[in-house]
C-alpha positions, 0 to 999 in steps of 0.5 A: 049425357045422363048416363055419362053423368052418373057414372061420372058421379061415381068415378069420383066417389072415393071410400076416404070422406075427406077424398070423397068431398074434395073429389066431388066439388068440382063435378058437382059445380056443374060445367059444359061437358064439352068434351063428352059431349063431342065424344058422344057426337062423334060415335054418332058417325059410327054405331053411337053410344056404345059402353065403350063410348060412355066409359071414354066420355067420362075418361075425358072428363075426369082428365079435364076436371083433374087438370082444373085443380091443378090449374086453378092451384097454379093460378090462384083462382078463388072460383071456379064455376061459380063456388069456391076454388079447391084451394080455397076450401081445402089449401093447395096440397090437397087440392093437387093431390085430389086432382092427382086422384082424379087422373089416377081414376081416369087411369083406371077407366081408360085401361079397361078400354084397352092398350090403344086407349091407354097410349092415346090418354098418355100422349094426351096427358104428355100435351097437356103437362107440356102446354102448361109448362110452356105457358108457365114459363113464356115463349123463348128468346126470339119466339113469336108471343102470338105463335107461341100462345096459340102453340100452348092453346093446341097442347092445353086444351085442343089435345084433349079435345081432340081425344074425345072426338077420337075416342067417340069415332074409335070406340064408335067403330068408325074407320081410320080416315073418320077418326083422323077426320075428327081429330083434326076437327078437334083440335081446331075446335079446342083452340077456338074454345080457349080463344072464345074465353079470352074474349069472354073474359073481358065481359061479365056473365053469370057464371061466377067469373067476374070480368078481367079475371084473367087480366088480375091473375096476370094470365096471357090472353090473345087480345093482351098479345095482340095489343102488345104487337099493335102497341110495339108498331106504333099503336097509341090507344094500345099503348094506353091500354097496355100501361092500364093493363100492366099496372096494378089490378088489386082494386075493383075501379082499377081492373074495370078501367083496364078491362074497358079499355082493352075491350075497346081495341081492336085486337078484342074483335080480332081475338073474337075473329081468330076463335071464328077462324079456327071454328071454320078450320074445324068444319073444314075439316069434316070435308070428306065426311058424308052429308047428313045430320052427324056432320051438321051438328059437328059443324053447328057444335064449332059455331057455338063453341067460336060464338058462346058469350059464357 
């Protein structure tokens, strides 16, 4: 990870002063680096972190960072990783163009890894865009909202995490069977990661994101969708909580009441169980791998993703 971090900071550097400042903004704000960590871990199923694996790990993190610039514009997010979101500092247009710059830099790096890597990156980028599109427009008439949401998560989050695992195993020299296993694992880990985020949104943490940020920004989350399902089935407590969630949330007191009401519903615990179930499915996907430290670490990685509190 020391090598990944060094290459990541080098990759976001720009000769243009403004572009350099905007491109470094989120890298310097920190982050969990889940995707490069997974790439490095998957590579241990083969020859380990050879230079191509490290470069691929940088590619997936650059791609992730680029999506954050765009997401924060679309969500009008005030903070990212405890720091002001880029569009709060430089405006929407600069934030969008910075995301584009990082996508371009990721493309340059992945091109050096060969045509197959470029194809995988392009397929992943397509799924990222489709996931964002489907989240933006919402479910079609007659489409089940929870199923729609889980597919959005698979595309927006699962696809890139799966690509991180794929790149690690592929450039680590694993055979196709092992690569396919870690891709399935990564897809489920990605969904578990986002579902855990949905629950974390209902708790204050020290990351700069206050409880109820997604509620205030009207971002659909699984606890809300499950509460809507319960209210439609006649659950009075769910209906009362949703009246607060769907009401004005500009004031801190209003937001706190909505968060508390939603947190108290069974739908929040159900969302947490969904996250853990996805993590368990990820571990099951590893069933054909030989026992050992790497498989144990991948299993622990999935559990930590689902049970994290920030």
